N, C-alpha and C positions, 0 to 999 in steps of 0.2 A: 368268721366273726367280723362284723364291721365295728371298728373302734371309733367312737365319736371324738372330735377334736378336743373336747374338754377332758377326755379320758387319757390323753397323751401325757407322758411324764418325761422329764429331762434326764440326761445321763446322770447328773448328780443326784437326782431324786431316786433313780433306780439303785444307785450305789448306797444311798442312805437306807433304803428298804432292805437291801441285802445285809448291810452291817447290823441293822437292828434285829434281823431275823437270826443271824448267827449268834449274837451276844445274848445268851439266855442263862440257863442254870450253870453254865461252865464257870462263871465268875466265882460262884460259891463252892462248887464241887470239884472242879478240875484238879486243884492241887492234891486232894485226897485220892481221887480216882487214878491219877497218873502215878502218885507216890506208891500206891499199892502194887502197881505193875513194875515200875522201874526200880524202886527200893534203893536208889542212889541219888545224889544231888544233881544228876544230869537231866532232870525232868525238863528243864527249859529247852534242851536240845530236842527231846521228843516232841515238845510242843511246836517247835519250828518245823520239824519234819511233818507233823500232822497238818500244819497249815499249808505246806507245799503240796501235799497230797490233795488237800481240798481245792487248791488253786487249779491243779491239773484236771481234777474231776469237773470243776466248774467250767473250764475252757472246753472240755469235751461236750458238756451239756449245751454250751452256747453254740458250738459248731454244728451240733445236731439241729438246734432250733433255727439257726440262720438259714438252713436249707428250705424252711417252710415259713417265709415271711408272712406276717399278718395272721398267723395261726398259733394257738397254744398247743401244748403237748396233747391235750385231750382231743384236739381236732385233727392233728396230723398223724397221730400214732396209727390210726386205722389205714392210712395210706401206705405205711411201712409194713405192718404185719397182718393186715386184714381186719375185717369188721369185728369178729368175735374175740380174737386174741387182743385186739386193740381196746375193746370195751373192758375186757378183764383187767388189763394192765392199768387202764384209767381208774377202774374201781379200786385196785390195789393202792394207787397213789392217793386217791381221795380218802381211803381208809387210813392211810399213813398220816395225812394232814389232820384228820379228825382225832386220831389217837394222840398226836403230839399236842393238840389243843387241850385234850383232857389231862395230859401229863403236866403241861404248864399251869393249868388252873389248880391242880392238886398241889403242885410244888409251891405255888404262891400261898395257898391256904395253910400248908404245913409250916412254912417259915414265918408267915405273918402271925399265925396263932401262937407260935413258940416264942418269938422275940418281941412282938408289938402288942397283939391283942389276945393275951392269954385267956383261955376259956371261951373265946368266941366261937360259935359253931362254924364249921367249914362252909356251909351253904351261905351264911351271912357275909362271908368274905368274898366268896366266888361270884355270887349273883350280881352285885354292882359292877364288878370287873367284867363279867360277860355282857351285861346289858349295855355298858358304855361301848364295848367293842362292836356289838350289834348295831348300835346307833351310828358308829363311825363307818362301818363297811357298807351300810345302806347307800352311802353316797358314791361308792365306787373307789377306784384306785387313787384318784387325785386327792381327795381329802386325807386318805391314809398317808400318802407321800408328804403332804404339807405338814401334818401333825408330827410325823417322824423327823422332819427337818428341824422342828422345834425341840423335840425330846433329845436328839443325839448330842448337840453341843452342851446341854445341861448335864447330861450323863458323863460326857468326857471330862468336863471341868471338875465336877464333884468327885469323880473316880480318881483323877490325878491328885487332887487335893488330899483325899483320904489316904491314898496309897503312899505318897511321899512323906506324909506325916509319920508313917510307921518306921522311918529311917532311924529313929532314936533307939529302937530295939533290934535293928537289923545287924546280923553278924555275918560278915563275908565268909568266915571259916565254915559256916554251915553249907556253903555251896562248893566246897573243895573236898577232895581233888576232882578236877574235871576229867571225865572218862577214866576214873581210877580203876574201874573193873572192866574197862573196854567198852565196845559198842553194843554187845549183846543185851545188857539191861535196857539201854535206850531203845533198841528195836522192839523189845517186849512192850514198851509203853506207847509205841506209835499208834496202835489201834485205839487205845483209850483216849489219846489226845486228838486223833482224827475225828472221833465221834463228837468232840466239842465244836468242831467246825462244820457240822452239818448245817446246811442253809443255802448253798449255791443251787440246790434243786429248784428254788423259786424262780430261777432264770428260765425254766421250762415254760413259765407262764408270763413272765414280764416282757419278753421281747416284743410281742405285738403292741404293747402299750408304749414302747419307747419311741421318742421322736427320731432318735438316731440309733437304730438297732445294730448298725455296723460298729458301734463303740461298746458292744456288750462284753467283749473280752476285757476291755479296760475296767468295766464295772466289776467284773469278777476279781481281777487282780487287786484292785484297790479295796473292794468290798471284803476280801478275805485278809488282806494285809493289815488293815486297821484293827480288826478283832485279834489278829495274831500279836500285835503290839500289846493290846490289852491283856491278853492271856499270859504272855511272857512276863510282863511287869507283875501280874498277880502271882504267878508261880515263883518268881525270883524273890519277891517281898515276903511271901508266906513261908517258903522254905528257909530263907535267910533268917527269919525271925523265930520260927518254931522248930526248925530242923525236920528232916525226913521222918524220924521216929515220932516226933510230936504231931506231925500232920496226919499220919495213918490212923491215929486213934480218935480223930475228931470228925464229927459229921459235917460241920460247916467251918472248915479251917480258916477261910478268909474272914468270916465274921469274928471268929475267936481271935484272930490277929488284931482286928480293929478294936476289940473289947479289951485287949491286953495292955493298952496304953491310953493315957489321957493327957491333954494339954491344958494346964491350969491357966487362968487369967483370961480365957476367951469366953464368948457368949455360950458356946458349946464346949464342954470338957470331954465328952465322950462322943465318938463319931460313927458308931455302928448304925445309928438311925439314918445318917446320910447315905451310907452304903446300901442300906435297905431301900431307900428311896430310889436310888439308881437301879437296883435290882428289880424292884416292882415295876418300874417303867419299862425295863427290858423284857420282863415277862409279859407285860401288856402288849408290847410290839410283836413279840414272837407269837402270842396267842392270836392277835389280830390278823397277821399274815397267814397263818395256818387256817384260820376260820374263813378268810376270804378265798383262799386257794381251794378249799374243799367245796365251798358254796358255788364258786365259779365252775369247778369241775362237774358237779351234778347238773348245773344249769346247761352246760354245753353238751354233756353226755346225753341228756334227755331232751335237749333243744327246747327248754322252757325258760321263762323269766327267772332271774336269780333270786328275787325277793322271797318267794315261798320257801326256798331252800335255806336262806339265811335264818328265817324264823324256825324252820323245822329241825335244823341241826343243833340248835341250842340245848334242848333237853337231852339229846343223844350225847353231846359233849359232856354235859353235867353227869350223866349216868356213868360214862367212862371215867371221869375224874373221881367219882366216889367208889369205884371198884377196888382199888388197892386198900387193904385193911389198915396199913400203917405206913410209916415213912420208908421202911425197908422194902415193902412191896412196891412203893412208888419208884424207888431207885431201880428195882428189877424191871419195872415197866419202861423206865428210861433206857436201860441197857438193851432191852428187847427192841425198842424203837430204833436205837442206834445201829444195832446189827442188821435190821431190815433195811435201814437207809444205806448201809454199805453196799447191799446188793442192788436196791432200786435205783440208786443214784451214783454208784461207783462202777458197777459192772454193766447194768442194763443200758445206759446211754451209749457206752462204747459199742456194744453189740448192735444197737439200733443205728448208730452212725455208720458202722461197716455195712449193714444190710441196705441202708438207704443209698449209700455210695455205689454199691454193687448194682442195685436196681436202676439207679440213674445211668450208669455206664451201659447196662444192657438195653435200656430204653433208647439211648443215643445210638447204640450200634444197630438196633432194629430200624431206626428211622434214617 
């Protein structure tokens, strides 16, 4: 792949893309998903461990991709495992990105119709969302990076504003005792929290676009650390205000937290709309990255122009988004995507890294 100069992105832009891709549904669902597994106030410890696991997986992905400069995963995989196995693995990852797009679109429709646009058909919510994303990715990676640079600071400011306003109903006792039942409950929740940090897999595709690919490890470490801070703050504030028992019974505990208090005398007295603005922006960024990754994969796999694949994928993503019958089915789809991601981006890159290193040594020995 020949990357044009205008398609190059800086290290900070790559970091922003990674942060935006990681921060998705976890802001709203992570407290409940992790509380169901941990069942103690030590959820924040499990979140930190999940973030560390994501950092390690991301570093492995970067080390693999750095062995093949100027090539994406779709292009170098066949050099490692052969043509047919390589094409099969590429198709698996393309299917992963397509499915995650469908999941994000459906999650957006469910939450928006429940909290903001009651009674609005799902297609009417999703279609503008999808069309705007299509318009954006037609320009390539550079417009995506520039828009994300605008979105991220807005999201950070609004999130911190809303989160710390909930201090008035925060009870520190809801977070005690620390490790009261030992480390076993925490370890049970690590898988659930690690799934919230899926996103470093985009580094399989970003390195050829980076002006300084040698700084990709820094991108992963910073790109996972900032969502880690977001998630720890979210979990601590939600558990501190609602308690573990109160969280497990709620579908959207973070929104319930914001709805449970109001600040009189301000222009806005209720702040769940601000949180939803942040969340919708995050869902848009996650959808856009997945959409672009799938389109790029098909274009490189079949060695064709990317534009037809961008248009062709949109109806397929819509069909996938409408497959779950209700919100519970959507959550099951999300869990399935997370479990697949653990293998595709937790185990597979390590195996490929070992194979490529062994092949490289054998080649050096023969020459």
